[in-house]
PDB file of N, CA, C and O in Angstrom:
ATOM      1  N   MET A   1       2.899   1.780 -67.417  1.00  0.00           N
ATOM      2  CA  MET A   1       2.367   3.040 -67.849  1.00  0.00           C
ATOM      3  C   MET A   1       0.847   3.075 -67.685  1.00  0.00           C
ATOM      4  O   MET A   1       0.282   4.093 -67.284  1.00  0.00           O
ATOM      5  N   SER A   2       0.199   1.965 -67.995  1.00  0.00           N
ATOM      6  CA  SER A   2      -1.265   1.967 -67.899  1.00  0.00           C
ATOM      7  C   SER A   2      -1.731   2.076 -66.442  1.00  0.00           C
ATOM      8  O   SER A   2      -2.768   2.675 -66.158  1.00  0.00           O
ATOM      9  N   LYS A   3      -0.957   1.492 -65.529  1.00  0.00           N
ATOM     10  CA  LYS A   3      -1.336   1.620 -64.114  1.00  0.00           C
ATOM     11  C   LYS A   3      -1.180   3.060 -63.645  1.00  0.00           C
ATOM     12  O   LYS A   3      -1.964   3.532 -62.821  1.00  0.00           O
ATOM     13  N   LEU A   4      -0.182   3.755 -64.159  1.00  0.00           N
ATOM     14  CA  LEU A   4       0.011   5.160 -63.803  1.00  0.00           C
ATOM     15  C   LEU A   4      -1.156   6.008 -64.295  1.00  0.00           C
ATOM     16  O   LEU A   4      -1.661   6.862 -63.567  1.00  0.00           O
ATOM     17  N   ILE A   5      -1.574   5.773 -65.511  1.00  0.00           N
ATOM     18  CA  ILE A   5      -2.715   6.520 -66.056  1.00  0.00           C
ATOM     19  C   ILE A   5      -3.978   6.187 -65.269  1.00  0.00           C
ATOM     20  O   ILE A   5      -4.779   7.074 -64.975  1.00  0.00           O
ATOM     21  N   GLY A   6      -4.160   4.909 -64.927  1.00  0.00           N
ATOM     22  CA  GLY A   6      -5.309   4.521 -64.108  1.00  0.00           C
ATOM     23  C   GLY A   6      -5.288   5.176 -62.739  1.00  0.00           C
ATOM     24  O   GLY A   6      -6.322   5.617 -62.236  1.00  0.00           O
ATOM     25  N   ALA A   7      -4.111   5.239 -62.141  1.00  0.00           N
ATOM     26  CA  ALA A   7      -3.988   5.868 -60.820  1.00  0.00           C
ATOM     27  C   ALA A   7      -4.275   7.363 -60.888  1.00  0.00           C
ATOM     28  O   ALA A   7      -4.914   7.916 -59.993  1.00  0.00           O
ATOM     29  N   LEU A   8      -3.807   8.015 -61.942  1.00  0.00           N
ATOM     30  CA  LEU A   8      -4.069   9.450 -62.087  1.00  0.00           C
ATOM     31  C   LEU A   8      -5.555   9.732 -62.294  1.00  0.00           C
ATOM     32  O   LEU A   8      -6.086  10.697 -61.745  1.00  0.00           O
ATOM     33  N   THR A   9      -6.223   8.897 -63.082  1.00  0.00           N
ATOM     34  CA  THR A   9      -7.663   9.112 -63.274  1.00  0.00           C
ATOM     35  C   THR A   9      -8.434   8.830 -61.983  1.00  0.00           C
ATOM     36  O   THR A   9      -9.401   9.527 -61.674  1.00  0.00           O
ATOM     37  N   ALA A  10      -8.014   7.816 -61.231  1.00  0.00           N
ATOM     38  CA  ALA A  10      -8.685   7.519 -59.957  1.00  0.00           C
ATOM     39  C   ALA A  10      -8.465   8.645 -58.962  1.00  0.00           C
ATOM     40  O   ALA A  10      -9.390   9.040 -58.253  1.00  0.00           O
ATOM     41  N   LEU A  11      -7.242   9.164 -58.907  1.00  0.00           N
ATOM     42  CA  LEU A  11      -6.945  10.270 -57.998  1.00  0.00           C
ATOM     43  C   LEU A  11      -7.745  11.512 -58.369  1.00  0.00           C
ATOM     44  O   LEU A  11      -8.229  12.229 -57.493  1.00  0.00           O
ATOM     45  N   THR A  12      -7.882  11.762 -59.654  1.00  0.00           N
ATOM     46  CA  THR A  12      -8.684  12.898 -60.106  1.00  0.00           C
ATOM     47  C   THR A  12     -10.150  12.714 -59.727  1.00  0.00           C
ATOM     48  O   THR A  12     -10.801  13.658 -59.278  1.00  0.00           O
ATOM     49  N   ALA A  13     -10.665  11.504 -59.906  1.00  0.00           N
ATOM     50  CA  ALA A  13     -12.062  11.239 -59.538  1.00  0.00           C
ATOM     51  C   ALA A  13     -12.273  11.399 -58.037  1.00  0.00           C
ATOM     52  O   ALA A  13     -13.272  11.969 -57.599  1.00  0.00           O
ATOM     53  N   LEU A  14     -11.323  10.890 -57.252  1.00  0.00           N
ATOM     54  CA  LEU A  14     -11.430  11.047 -55.796  1.00  0.00           C
ATOM     55  C   LEU A  14     -11.423  12.521 -55.398  1.00  0.00           C
ATOM     56  O   LEU A  14     -12.233  12.947 -54.575  1.00  0.00           O
ATOM     57  N   THR A  15     -10.523  13.287 -55.971  1.00  0.00           N
ATOM     58  CA  THR A  15     -10.410  14.703 -55.632  1.00  0.00           C
ATOM     59  C   THR A  15     -11.677  15.463 -55.980  1.00  0.00           C
ATOM     60  O   THR A  15     -12.179  16.243 -55.171  1.00  0.00           O
ATOM     61  N   VAL A  16     -12.191  15.243 -57.168  1.00  0.00           N
ATOM     62  CA  VAL A  16     -13.398  15.946 -57.600  1.00  0.00           C
ATOM     63  C   VAL A  16     -14.584  15.574 -56.718  1.00  0.00           C
ATOM     64  O   VAL A  16     -15.361  16.442 -56.318  1.00  0.00           O
ATOM     65  N   CYS A  17     -14.725  14.288 -56.417  1.00  0.00           N
ATOM     66  CA  CYS A  17     -15.847  13.849 -55.580  1.00  0.00           C
ATOM     67  C   CYS A  17     -15.744  14.403 -54.165  1.00  0.00           C
ATOM     68  O   CYS A  17     -16.745  14.828 -53.588  1.00  0.00           O
ATOM     69  N   LEU A  18     -14.542  14.399 -53.606  1.00  0.00           N
ATOM     70  CA  LEU A  18     -14.376  14.916 -52.240  1.00  0.00           C
ATOM     71  C   LEU A  18     -14.614  16.421 -52.181  1.00  0.00           C
ATOM     72  O   LEU A  18     -15.215  16.913 -51.226  1.00  0.00           O
ATOM     73  N   LEU A  19     -14.157  17.148 -53.177  1.00  0.00           N
ATOM     74  CA  LEU A  19     -14.364  18.599 -53.185  1.00  0.00           C
ATOM     75  C   LEU A  19     -15.830  18.975 -53.380  1.00  0.00           C
ATOM     76  O   LEU A  19     -16.262  20.039 -52.938  1.00  0.00           O
ATOM     77  N   ASN A  20     -16.590  18.112 -54.035  1.00  0.00           N
ATOM     78  CA  ASN A  20     -18.006  18.393 -54.259  1.00  0.00           C
ATOM     79  C   ASN A  20     -18.911  17.800 -53.186  1.00  0.00           C
ATOM     80  O   ASN A  20     -20.130  17.952 -53.263  1.00  0.00           O
ATOM     81  N   GLY A  21     -18.341  17.128 -52.187  1.00  0.00           N
ATOM     82  CA  GLY A  21     -19.121  16.609 -51.069  1.00  0.00           C
ATOM     83  C   GLY A  21     -19.995  15.417 -51.416  1.00  0.00           C
ATOM     84  O   GLY A  21     -21.092  15.284 -50.874  1.00  0.00           O
ATOM     85  N   ILE A  22     -19.542  14.561 -52.294  1.00  0.00           N
ATOM     86  CA  ILE A  22     -20.311  13.381 -52.692  1.00  0.00           C
ATOM     87  C   ILE A  22     -20.098  12.283 -51.651  1.00  0.00           C
ATOM     88  O   ILE A  22     -19.058  12.246 -50.994  1.00  0.00           O
ATOM     89  N   GLU A  23     -21.067  11.398 -51.498  1.00  0.00           N
ATOM     90  CA  GLU A  23     -21.010  10.323 -50.494  1.00  0.00           C
ATOM     91  C   GLU A  23     -19.746   9.479 -50.661  1.00  0.00           C
ATOM     92  O   GLU A  23     -19.273   9.281 -51.781  1.00  0.00           O
ATOM     93  N   PRO A  24     -19.197   8.981 -49.545  1.00  0.00           N
ATOM     94  CA  PRO A  24     -17.950   8.204 -49.613  1.00  0.00           C
ATOM     95  C   PRO A  24     -18.042   6.940 -50.469  1.00  0.00           C
ATOM     96  O   PRO A  24     -17.110   6.635 -51.212  1.00  0.00           O
ATOM     97  N   VAL A  25     -19.134   6.212 -50.379  1.00  0.00           N
ATOM     98  CA  VAL A  25     -19.260   4.979 -51.159  1.00  0.00           C
ATOM     99  C   VAL A  25     -19.295   5.298 -52.657  1.00  0.00           C
ATOM    100  O   VAL A  25     -18.643   4.627 -53.457  1.00  0.00           O
ATOM    101  N   THR A  26     -20.046   6.308 -53.021  1.00  0.00           N
ATOM    102  CA  THR A  26     -20.113   6.727 -54.416  1.00  0.00           C
ATOM    103  C   THR A  26     -18.755   7.209 -54.900  1.00  0.00           C
ATOM    104  O   THR A  26     -18.372   6.951 -56.041  1.00  0.00           O
ATOM    105  N   THR A  27     -18.029   7.906 -54.040  1.00  0.00           N
ATOM    106  CA  THR A  27     -16.692   8.393 -54.387  1.00  0.00           C
ATOM    107  C   THR A  27     -15.752   7.240 -54.691  1.00  0.00           C
ATOM    108  O   THR A  27     -15.010   7.283 -55.673  1.00  0.00           O
ATOM    109  N   ILE A  28     -15.778   6.209 -53.855  1.00  0.00           N
ATOM    110  CA  ILE A  28     -14.893   5.056 -54.048  1.00  0.00           C
ATOM    111  C   ILE A  28     -15.270   4.289 -55.310  1.00  0.00           C
ATOM    112  O   ILE A  28     -14.396   3.850 -56.059  1.00  0.00           O
ATOM    113  N   VAL A  29     -16.564   4.129 -55.545  1.00  0.00           N
ATOM    114  CA  VAL A  29     -17.007   3.424 -56.753  1.00  0.00           C
ATOM    115  C   VAL A  29     -16.569   4.197 -58.001  1.00  0.00           C
ATOM    116  O   VAL A  29     -16.091   3.602 -58.967  1.00  0.00           O
ATOM    117  N   ARG A  30     -16.731   5.504 -57.978  1.00  0.00           N
ATOM    118  CA  ARG A  30     -16.319   6.314 -59.133  1.00  0.00           C
ATOM    119  C   ARG A  30     -14.805   6.240 -59.339  1.00  0.00           C
ATOM    120  O   ARG A  30     -14.337   6.200 -60.477  1.00  0.00           O
ATOM    121  N   ALA A  31     -14.048   6.221 -58.263  1.00  0.00           N
ATOM    122  CA  ALA A  31     -12.594   6.111 -58.382  1.00  0.00           C
ATOM    123  C   ALA A  31     -12.192   4.752 -58.954  1.00  0.00           C
ATOM    124  O   ALA A  31     -11.273   4.673 -59.769  1.00  0.00           O
ATOM    125  N   LEU A  32     -12.869   3.688 -58.535  1.00  0.00           N
ATOM    126  CA  LEU A  32     -12.569   2.358 -59.075  1.00  0.00           C
ATOM    127  C   LEU A  32     -12.900   2.271 -60.564  1.00  0.00           C
ATOM    128  O   LEU A  32     -12.141   1.697 -61.345  1.00  0.00           O
ATOM    129  N   VAL A  33     -14.032   2.843 -60.944  1.00  0.00           N
ATOM    130  CA  VAL A  33     -14.413   2.856 -62.353  1.00  0.00           C
ATOM    131  C   VAL A  33     -13.404   3.684 -63.157  1.00  0.00           C
ATOM    132  O   VAL A  33     -13.000   3.288 -64.250  1.00  0.00           O
ATOM    133  N   ALA A  34     -13.005   4.823 -62.615  1.00  0.00           N
ATOM    134  CA  ALA A  34     -12.018   5.668 -63.306  1.00  0.00           C
ATOM    135  C   ALA A  34     -10.687   4.943 -63.448  1.00  0.00           C
ATOM    136  O   ALA A  34     -10.032   5.046 -64.485  1.00  0.00           O
ATOM    137  N   PHE A  35     -10.280   4.208 -62.407  1.00  0.00           N
ATOM    138  CA  PHE A  35      -9.030   3.450 -62.495  1.00  0.00           C
ATOM    139  C   PHE A  35      -9.125   2.380 -63.582  1.00  0.00           C
ATOM    140  O   PHE A  35      -8.202   2.221 -64.381  1.00  0.00           O
ATOM    141  N   ALA A  36     -10.229   1.655 -63.613  1.00  0.00           N
ATOM    142  CA  ALA A  36     -10.391   0.588 -64.606  1.00  0.00           C
ATOM    143  C   ALA A  36     -10.364   1.156 -66.024  1.00  0.00           C
ATOM    144  O   ALA A  36      -9.696   0.609 -66.902  1.00  0.00           O
ATOM    145  N   ILE A  37     -11.085   2.244 -66.247  1.00  0.00           N
ATOM    146  CA  ILE A  37     -11.110   2.854 -67.577  1.00  0.00           C
ATOM    147  C   ILE A  37      -9.729   3.396 -67.939  1.00  0.00           C
ATOM    148  O   ILE A  37      -9.261   3.210 -69.062  1.00  0.00           O
ATOM    149  N   GLY A  38      -9.082   4.061 -66.996  1.00  0.00           N
ATOM    150  CA  GLY A  38      -7.747   4.596 -67.255  1.00  0.00           C
ATOM    151  C   GLY A  38      -6.737   3.507 -67.532  1.00  0.00           C
ATOM    152  O   GLY A  38      -5.858   3.667 -68.379  1.00  0.00           O
ATOM    153  N   HIS A  39      -6.858   2.404 -66.823  1.00  0.00           N
ATOM    154  CA  HIS A  39      -5.938   1.279 -67.021  1.00  0.00           C
ATOM    155  C   HIS A  39      -6.110   0.670 -68.411  1.00  0.00           C
ATOM    156  O   HIS A  39      -5.121   0.386 -69.088  1.00  0.00           O
ATOM    157  N   VAL A  40      -7.343   0.471 -68.837  1.00  0.00           N
ATOM    158  CA  VAL A  40      -7.607  -0.110 -70.157  1.00  0.00           C
ATOM    159  C   VAL A  40      -7.159   0.845 -71.263  1.00  0.00           C
ATOM    160  O   VAL A  40      -6.491   0.432 -72.210  1.00  0.00           O
ATOM    161  N   VAL A  41      -7.525   2.110 -71.143  1.00  0.00           N
ATOM    162  CA  VAL A  41      -7.144   3.086 -72.168  1.00  0.00           C
ATOM    163  C   VAL A  41      -5.624   3.241 -72.214  1.00  0.00           C
ATOM    164  O   VAL A  41      -5.045   3.373 -73.292  1.00  0.00           O
ATOM    165  N   GLY A  42      -4.980   3.226 -71.050  1.00  0.00           N
ATOM    166  CA  GLY A  42      -3.517   3.313 -71.010  1.00  0.00           C
ATOM    167  C   GLY A  42      -2.850   2.119 -71.660  1.00  0.00           C
ATOM    168  O   GLY A  42      -1.836   2.271 -72.341  1.00  0.00           O
ATOM    169  N   ALA A  43      -3.401   0.941 -71.462  1.00  0.00           N
ATOM    170  CA  ALA A  43      -2.842  -0.262 -72.080  1.00  0.00           C
ATOM    171  C   ALA A  43      -2.999  -0.219 -73.600  1.00  0.00           C
ATOM    172  O   ALA A  43      -2.088  -0.606 -74.332  1.00  0.00           O
ATOM    173  N   VAL A  44      -4.148   0.249 -74.069  1.00  0.00           N
ATOM    174  CA  VAL A  44      -4.366   0.370 -75.513  1.00  0.00           C
ATOM    175  C   VAL A  44      -3.401   1.397 -76.100  1.00  0.00           C
ATOM    176  O   VAL A  44      -2.797   1.166 -77.148  1.00  0.00           O
ATOM    177  N   TRP A  45      -3.261   2.525 -75.418  1.00  0.00           N
ATOM    178  CA  TRP A  45      -2.375   3.583 -75.878  1.00  0.00           C
ATOM    179  C   TRP A  45      -0.932   3.080 -75.930  1.00  0.00           C
ATOM    180  O   TRP A  45      -0.216   3.342 -76.896  1.00  0.00           O
ATOM    181  N   GLU A  46      -0.516   2.372 -74.911  1.00  0.00           N
ATOM    182  CA  GLU A  46       0.838   1.837 -74.868  1.00  0.00           C
ATOM    183  C   GLU A  46       1.071   0.820 -75.987  1.00  0.00           C
ATOM    184  O   GLU A  46       2.128   0.810 -76.617  1.00  0.00           O
ATOM    185  N   GLY A  47       0.083  -0.023 -76.225  1.00  0.00           N
ATOM    186  CA  GLY A  47       0.203  -1.000 -77.307  1.00  0.00           C
ATOM    187  C   GLY A  47       0.312  -0.351 -78.668  1.00  0.00           C
ATOM    188  O   GLY A  47       1.113  -0.775 -79.501  1.00  0.00           O
ATOM    189  N   ILE A  48      -0.488   0.676 -78.901  1.00  0.00           N
ATOM    190  CA  ILE A  48      -0.441   1.380 -80.185  1.00  0.00           C
ATOM    191  C   ILE A  48       0.882   2.117 -80.333  1.00  0.00           C
ATOM    192  O   ILE A  48       1.487   2.083 -81.405  1.00  0.00           O
ATOM    193  N   SER A  49       1.337   2.777 -79.286  1.00  0.00           N
ATOM    194  CA  SER A  49       2.582   3.539 -79.394  1.00  0.00           C
ATOM    195  C   SER A  49       3.782   2.619 -79.592  1.00  0.00           C
ATOM    196  O   SER A  49       4.742   3.008 -80.258  1.00  0.00           O
ATOM    197  N   GLN A  50       3.755   1.423 -79.037  1.00  0.00           N
ATOM    198  CA  GLN A  50       4.855   0.484 -79.252  1.00  0.00           C
ATOM    199  C   GLN A  50       4.843  -0.053 -80.679  1.00  0.00           C
ATOM    200  O   GLN A  50       5.902  -0.277 -81.267  1.00  0.00           O
ATOM    201  N   ARG A  51       3.665  -0.258 -81.233  1.00  0.00           N
ATOM    202  CA  ARG A  51       3.577  -0.755 -82.608  1.00  0.00           C
ATOM    203  C   ARG A  51       4.031   0.296 -83.603  1.00  0.00           C
ATOM    204  O   ARG A  51       4.579  -0.033 -84.655  1.00  0.00           O
ATOM    205  N   MET A  52       3.804   1.556 -83.275  1.00  0.00           N
ATOM    206  CA  MET A  52       4.105   2.629 -84.211  1.00  0.00           C
ATOM    207  C   MET A  52       5.477   3.262 -83.966  1.00  0.00           C
ATOM    208  O   MET A  52       5.801   4.269 -84.594  1.00  0.00           O
ATOM    209  N   SER A  53       6.274   2.707 -83.087  1.00  0.00           N
ATOM    210  CA  SER A  53       7.576   3.303 -82.791  1.00  0.00           C
ATOM    211  C   SER A  53       8.476   3.219 -84.025  1.00  0.00           C
ATOM    212  O   SER A  53       8.450   2.220 -84.744  1.00  0.00           O
ATOM    213  N   PRO A  54       9.261   4.249 -84.271  1.00  0.00           N
ATOM    214  CA  PRO A  54      10.123   4.269 -85.463  1.00  0.00           C
ATOM    215  C   PRO A  54      11.132   3.121 -85.484  1.00  0.00           C
ATOM    216  O   PRO A  54      11.442   2.594 -86.552  1.00  0.00           O
ATOM    217  N   ARG A  55      11.646   2.731 -84.324  1.00  0.00           N
ATOM    218  CA  ARG A  55      12.610   1.638 -84.274  1.00  0.00           C
ATOM    219  C   ARG A  55      11.991   0.336 -84.739  1.00  0.00           C
ATOM    220  O   ARG A  55      12.587  -0.404 -85.522  1.00  0.00           O
ATOM    221  N   ARG A  56      10.796   0.063 -84.254  1.00  0.00           N
ATOM    222  CA  ARG A  56      10.129  -1.183 -84.627  1.00  0.00           C
ATOM    223  C   ARG A  56       9.739  -1.164 -86.097  1.00  0.00           C
ATOM    224  O   ARG A  56       9.869  -2.170 -86.793  1.00  0.00           O
ATOM    225  N   MET A  57       9.259  -0.015 -86.567  1.00  0.00           N
ATOM    226  CA  MET A  57       8.848   0.084 -87.965  1.00  0.00           C
ATOM    227  C   MET A  57      10.032  -0.126 -88.903  1.00  0.00           C
ATOM    228  O   MET A  57       9.887  -0.786 -89.933  1.00  0.00           O
ATOM    229  N   SER A  58      11.202   0.422 -88.567  1.00  0.00           N
ATOM    230  CA  SER A  58      12.367   0.241 -89.439  1.00  0.00           C
ATOM    231  C   SER A  58      12.803  -1.220 -89.450  1.00  0.00           C
ATOM    232  O   SER A  58      13.231  -1.726 -90.488  1.00  0.00           O
ATOM    233  N   ALA A  59      12.702  -1.905 -88.316  1.00  0.00           N
ATOM    234  CA  ALA A  59      13.061  -3.325 -88.275  1.00  0.00           C
ATOM    235  C   ALA A  59      12.107  -4.154 -89.125  1.00  0.00           C
ATOM    236  O   ALA A  59      12.534  -5.084 -89.809  1.00  0.00           O
ATOM    237  N   VAL A  60      10.833  -3.827 -89.089  1.00  0.00           N
ATOM    238  CA  VAL A  60       9.845  -4.549 -89.892  1.00  0.00           C
ATOM    239  C   VAL A  60      10.095  -4.306 -91.377  1.00  0.00           C
ATOM    240  O   VAL A  60      10.025  -5.239 -92.177  1.00  0.00           O
ATOM    241  N   LEU A  61      10.383  -3.079 -91.748  1.00  0.00           N
ATOM    242  CA  LEU A  61      10.634  -2.768 -93.152  1.00  0.00           C
ATOM    243  C   LEU A  61      11.904  -3.452 -93.660  1.00  0.00           C
ATOM    244  O   LEU A  61      11.938  -3.932 -94.793  1.00  0.00           O
ATOM    245  N   GLU A  62      12.943  -3.500 -92.829  1.00  0.00           N
ATOM    246  CA  GLU A  62      14.174  -4.187 -93.224  1.00  0.00           C
ATOM    247  C   GLU A  62      13.917  -5.675 -93.438  1.00  0.00           C
ATOM    248  O   GLU A  62      14.420  -6.268 -94.392  1.00  0.00           O
ATOM    249  N   ARG A  63      13.139  -6.266 -92.555  1.00  0.00           N
ATOM    250  CA  ARG A  63      12.820  -7.683 -92.669  1.00  0.00           C
ATOM    251  C   ARG A  63      12.012  -7.943 -93.942  1.00  0.00           C
ATOM    252  O   ARG A  63      12.242  -8.940 -94.627  1.00  0.00           O
ATOM    253  N   GLN A  64      11.079  -7.064 -94.260  1.00  0.00           N
ATOM    254  CA  GLN A  64      10.277  -7.221 -95.470  1.00  0.00           C
ATOM    255  C   GLN A  64      11.149  -7.080 -96.712  1.00  0.00           C
ATOM    256  O   GLN A  64      10.944  -7.793 -97.694  1.00  0.00           O
ATOM    257  N   ASP A  65      12.115  -6.172 -96.680  1.00  0.00           N
ATOM    258  CA  ASP A  65      13.018  -6.002 -97.819  1.00  0.00           C
ATOM    259  C   ASP A  65      13.840  -7.261 -98.054  1.00  0.00           C
ATOM    260  O   ASP A  65      14.068  -7.649 -99.200  1.00  0.00           O
ATOM    261  N   LYS A  66      14.285  -7.897 -96.985  1.00  0.00           N
ATOM    262  CA  LYS A  66      15.084  -9.111 -97.112  1.00  0.00           C
ATOM    263  C   LYS A  66      14.261 -10.278 -97.655  1.00  0.00           C
ATOM    264  O   LYS A  66      14.778 -11.132 -98.375  1.00  0.00           O
ATOM    265  N   GLU A  67      12.976 -10.306 -97.303  1.00  0.00           N
ATOM    266  CA  GLU A  67      12.112 -11.417 -97.700  1.00  0.00           C
ATOM    267  C   GLU A  67      11.465 -11.212 -99.070  1.00  0.00           C
ATOM    268  O   GLU A  67      10.887 -12.151 -99.617  1.00  0.00           O
ATOM    269  N   SER A  68      11.549 -10.020 -99.628  1.00  0.00           N
ATOM    270  CA  SER A  68      10.852  -9.751-100.897  1.00  0.00           C
ATOM    271  C   SER A  68      11.549 -10.468-102.055  1.00  0.00           C
ATOM    272  O   SER A  68      12.772 -10.605-102.053  1.00  0.00           O
ATOM    273  N   PRO A  69      10.779 -10.923-103.038  1.00  0.00           N
ATOM    274  CA  PRO A  69      11.373 -11.622-104.191  1.00  0.00           C
ATOM    275  C   PRO A  69      12.226 -10.699-105.048  1.00  0.00           C
ATOM    276  O   PRO A  69      13.139 -11.174-105.723  1.00  0.00           O
ATOM    277  N   ASP A  70      11.961  -9.402-105.044  1.00  0.00           N
ATOM    278  CA  ASP A  70      12.743  -8.456-105.828  1.00  0.00           C
ATOM    279  C   ASP A  70      14.177  -8.392-105.344  1.00  0.00           C
ATOM    280  O   ASP A  70      15.094  -8.189-106.141  1.00  0.00           O
ATOM    281  N   ALA A  71      14.382  -8.560-104.049  1.00  0.00           N
ATOM    282  CA  ALA A  71      15.719  -8.497-103.483  1.00  0.00           C
ATOM    283  C   ALA A  71      16.561  -9.669-103.966  1.00  0.00           C
ATOM    284  O   ALA A  71      17.774  -9.530-104.127  1.00  0.00           O
ATOM    285  N   GLU A  72      15.936 -10.824-104.200  1.00  0.00           N
ATOM    286  CA  GLU A  72      16.660 -12.006-104.664  1.00  0.00           C
ATOM    287  C   GLU A  72      17.047 -11.861-106.135  1.00  0.00           C
ATOM    288  O   GLU A  72      18.102 -12.336-106.552  1.00  0.00           O
ATOM    289  N   ALA A  73      16.190 -11.203-106.919  1.00  0.00           N
ATOM    290  CA  ALA A  73      16.465 -11.066-108.344  1.00  0.00           C
ATOM    291  C   ALA A  73      17.584 -10.073-108.603  1.00  0.00           C
ATOM    292  O   ALA A  73      18.279 -10.186-109.613  1.00  0.00           O
ATOM    293  N   ALA A  74      17.772  -9.116-107.730  1.00  0.00           N
ATOM    294  CA  ALA A  74      18.782  -8.070-107.950  1.00  0.00           C
ATOM    295  C   ALA A  74      20.173  -8.508-107.684  1.00  0.00           C
ATOM    296  O   ALA A  74      21.107  -7.721-107.833  1.00  0.00           O
TER     297      ALA A  74
END
């Protein structure tokens, strides 16, 4: 997912630079920077969304319920 977001940001940077007539070297550098930023932000976003998924959260809560001392006393 993060590579897809990086590719989309790089493609957007390339398109904007080409439409505005910016030098080719500058265009490529901007696209590489956009890809790197998009890749990092996509990886962070993916990590956060996986941690906050309802399936994972319910599994964590069930595990905590089993390990709690109150569950043993009941």
